[in-house]
C-alpha positions in Angstrom: 46.0 32.0 7.8 43.1 33.6 9.5 41.2 36.2 7.5 43.1 35.2 4.3 40.0 35.7 2.1 39.9 39.3 3.2 43.6 40.2 3.3 45.1 38.7 0.2 45.2 41.3 -2.6 44.6 40.5 -6.2 47.7 42.5 -7.2 50.5 44.3 -5.5 52.0 47.0 -7.7 55.0 49.3 -7.3 52.8 52.4 -7.2 49.4 53.7 -8.4 50.8 54.7 -11.9 51.0 51.0 -12.7 47.2 50.9 -12.6 46.6 51.7 -16.2 43.4 51.7 -18.4 44.8 48.6 -20.2 45.3 46.7 -17.0 41.8 47.6 -15.9 40.2 46.7 -19.3 41.7 43.2 -19.1 39.9 42.7 -15.8 36.6 44.4 -16.8 37.1 47.2 -14.3 35.1 50.4 -14.9 35.3 52.0 -11.4 38.2 52.7 -9.1 37.4 53.3 -5.5 40.7 54.8 -4.3 42.2 55.6 -1.0 44.0 59.0 -0.9 46.7 59.2 1.7 49.9 57.2 1.0 48.2 55.7 -2.1 47.9 58.7 -4.4 49.7 61.3 -2.3 51.4 61.8 1.0 49.5 63.1 4.0 51.4 66.4 3.4 49.9 66.9 -0.1 46.7 68.9 0.4 45.8 68.7 -3.3 46.7 66.1 -5.9 50.3 66.2 -7.1 51.0 66.4 -10.9 51.5 62.7 -11.4 48.2 62.0 -9.6 46.4 64.5 -11.8 47.9 62.9 -15.0 46.9 59.4 -13.8 43.4 60.7 -13.0 43.0 62.3 -16.4 44.2 59.1 -18.1 41.5 57.2 -16.3 38.9 59.8 -17.2 39.9 59.7 -20.9 39.5 55.9 -20.8 36.0 56.2 -19.3 37.0 54.8 -15.9 35.4 56.5 -13.0 37.6 57.3 -10.0 35.9 57.8 -6.6 37.9 58.7 -3.5 37.0 56.8 -0.3 39.2 57.9 2.5 39.4 57.2 6.2 40.6 60.7 6.7 38.2 63.5 7.6 35.7 64.9 5.1 37.6 68.2 4.6 40.7 66.3 3.6 38.8 64.2 1.0 36.9 67.2 -0.4 40.0 69.5 -0.7 41.9 66.7 -2.5 39.0 65.7 -4.8 37.8 69.2 -5.7 40.5 70.0 -8.3 39.7 66.8 -10.1 35.9 67.2 -9.9 35.3 63.6 -8.8 33.2 62.1 -6.0 34.6 61.7 -2.6 33.7 60.1 0.7 35.6 61.0 3.9 35.5 59.2 7.3 34.9 55.9 5.5 35.9 53.8 8.5 37.4 51.1 6.4 37.5 48.1 6.9 33.8 48.7 7.7 31.9 48.7 4.4 28.9 50.9 4.8 30.5 54.0 3.2 32.1 51.9 0.4 28.8 50.3 -0.4 27.1 53.7 -0.5 29.9 55.0 -2.8 29.3 51.9 -5.1 25.6 52.5 -5.1 25.9 56.2 -5.8 28.3 55.4 -8.8 26.0 52.7 -10.1 28.9 50.2 -9.8 28.7 46.5 -9.4 31.5 44.7 -7.4 32.7 42.7 -10.4 33.6 45.9 -12.3 35.1 47.7 -9.3 38.6 48.1 -8.0 39.7 49.1 -4.5 43.1 50.8 -4.7 44.9 51.4 -1.4 48.1 51.0 0.6 46.8 49.0 3.6 45.5 45.5 3.7 43.9 45.8 7.1 41.7 48.7 6.0 41.6 49.2 2.2 42.1 45.6 1.2 39.7 44.1 3.7 37.0 46.6 2.8 37.3 45.9 -0.9 37.4 42.2 -0.5 34.4 42.3 1.8 32.5 44.1 -0.9 33.6 41.6 -3.6 35.8 44.0 -5.4 39.2 43.4 -7.1 41.9 44.8 -4.7 45.2 46.3 -5.8 47.6 47.3 -3.1 50.6 49.7 -3.5 53.3 50.4 -1.0 52.8 53.5 1.1 54.3 56.6 -0.5 55.6 57.8 2.9 54.8 55.3 5.7 54.3 56.4 9.3 56.7 54.9 11.8 54.7 55.1 15.1 54.3 52.0 17.1 50.7 51.6 16.0 51.7 51.7 12.3 54.6 49.3 12.8 52.2 46.8 14.4 49.7 47.2 11.5 52.4 46.6 9.0 53.7 43.6 10.9 50.2 42.1 10.9 50.0 42.6 7.1 53.4 41.1 6.4 52.5 37.4 6.3 49.7 38.1 3.8 52.0 40.1 1.6 54.6 37.3 1.8 51.9 34.7 0.9 50.9 36.8 -2.1 54.5 37.1 -3.2 55.0 33.3 -2.8 51.9 32.5 -4.8 53.2 34.8 -7.6 56.6 32.9 -7.6 54.8 29.6 -7.7 52.8 30.7 -10.7 56.0 31.9 -12.4 54.9 35.6 -12.5 
């Protein structure tokens, strides 16, 4: 498959709460560069929901830095990140990597100790892989159903299926 090296995630998890400090320690991850919308909250949640706050505090207590990197506008990223007091980057334009690289540099993060957490292979996954990060994908919390989004999800499907097949082959 074309673009396989950029579109196959390292893990697909049921939701962000399955990203735990223990899972990250096993992989040597110290930094999470996370998408916001449909990864940690719906587009309708202006601020972090309680389960997102608990997850963030668990990461903070474990010494894992969380940085938000969103394709949404800067105001959305700032309003969401402010209650948590963490760094944020809006209008990231993923899968382009300029903003993600700047976020890594600002955090003092190396690719090998960094995770990109998101809900889309074509944006989040591709950006993380292009930066050399570990990539975890979660299903969208509340997916959009417009034609554009249906086409994007259809393009992602073969890569998600290949990931699932490789897991079955390894007996996971």
